[in-house]
C-alpha positions as CSV (number, residue, x, y, z in Angstrom):
1,M,-151.8,-56.8,-48.8
2,K,-151.8,-60.0,-50.8
3,Y,-154.6,-58.7,-53.1
4,I,-152.8,-55.4,-53.7
5,V,-149.6,-57.1,-54.8
6,S,-151.4,-59.6,-57.0
7,S,-153.4,-56.8,-58.5
8,L,-150.4,-54.8,-59.3
9,L,-148.6,-57.8,-60.8
10,S,-151.6,-58.7,-62.9
11,L,-151.4,-55.2,-64.5
12,L,-147.9,-56.1,-65.7
13,H,-149.1,-59.2,-67.5
14,S,-150.6,-59.0,-71.0
15,K,-154.0,-57.3,-70.8
16,N,-154.9,-59.0,-74.1
17,A,-154.4,-62.5,-72.7
18,H,-157.1,-64.9,-73.8
19,V,-159.7,-65.0,-71.1
20,Q,-161.6,-68.3,-70.4
21,P,-164.4,-69.2,-68.0
22,G,-162.9,-69.8,-64.5
23,F,-160.1,-67.3,-64.9
24,R,-159.7,-64.7,-62.1
25,V,-159.5,-61.1,-63.3
26,N,-159.4,-57.5,-62.1
27,Y,-161.2,-54.6,-63.7
28,A,-158.7,-51.9,-64.6
29,P,-160.2,-49.5,-67.1
30,F,-157.9,-46.5,-66.8
31,G,-154.7,-48.2,-65.5
32,H,-155.9,-48.5,-61.9
33,V,-157.9,-51.4,-60.5
34,E,-161.5,-50.6,-59.7
35,K,-162.8,-54.1,-59.0
36,F,-160.9,-57.0,-57.6
37,D,-160.9,-60.8,-57.9
38,G,-163.7,-61.4,-60.4
39,T,-164.3,-64.8,-62.0
40,V,-164.9,-65.0,-65.8
41,V,-168.2,-66.7,-66.5
42,A,-168.5,-66.3,-70.3
43,Y,-167.0,-64.6,-73.3
44,D,-168.9,-63.2,-76.3
45,K,-167.2,-61.3,-79.1
46,S,-170.1,-58.8,-79.4
47,R,-170.8,-58.3,-75.6
48,G,-167.3,-58.8,-74.1
49,V,-166.5,-60.8,-71.0
50,L,-169.1,-61.6,-68.3
51,V,-167.4,-61.4,-64.9
52,A,-169.0,-62.4,-61.6
53,W,-167.7,-60.4,-58.6
54,P,-167.3,-61.8,-55.1
55,R,-169.7,-59.3,-53.5
56,G,-172.4,-60.2,-55.9
57,G,-173.4,-59.0,-59.3
58,A,-172.0,-59.5,-62.7
59,D,-170.9,-57.2,-65.5
60,W,-170.3,-57.5,-69.2
61,L,-166.9,-55.7,-69.7
62,P,-164.5,-55.1,-72.6
63,K,-161.7,-57.7,-72.6
64,R,-159.1,-55.0,-73.0
65,Q,-160.0,-53.5,-69.6
66,L,-159.4,-56.7,-67.7
67,A,-156.2,-57.9,-66.2
68,V,-155.9,-61.7,-65.6
69,I,-154.6,-62.6,-62.2
70,Q,-151.8,-65.2,-62.5
């Protein structure tokens, strides 16, 4: 339940917040969260944001589709 509430609250915060390595984020491409509790590893203007997910794997994602978990 804690993750659901934090995910919903994170969507209310600015989606264009400056992301930095170490920030926790959710992936919400169409207004609903598809991936939870990722950690920002790197940011590149041309590639986007590299996010490592807790169940393994990492993705380069557009910054606008990420919601920072506060």
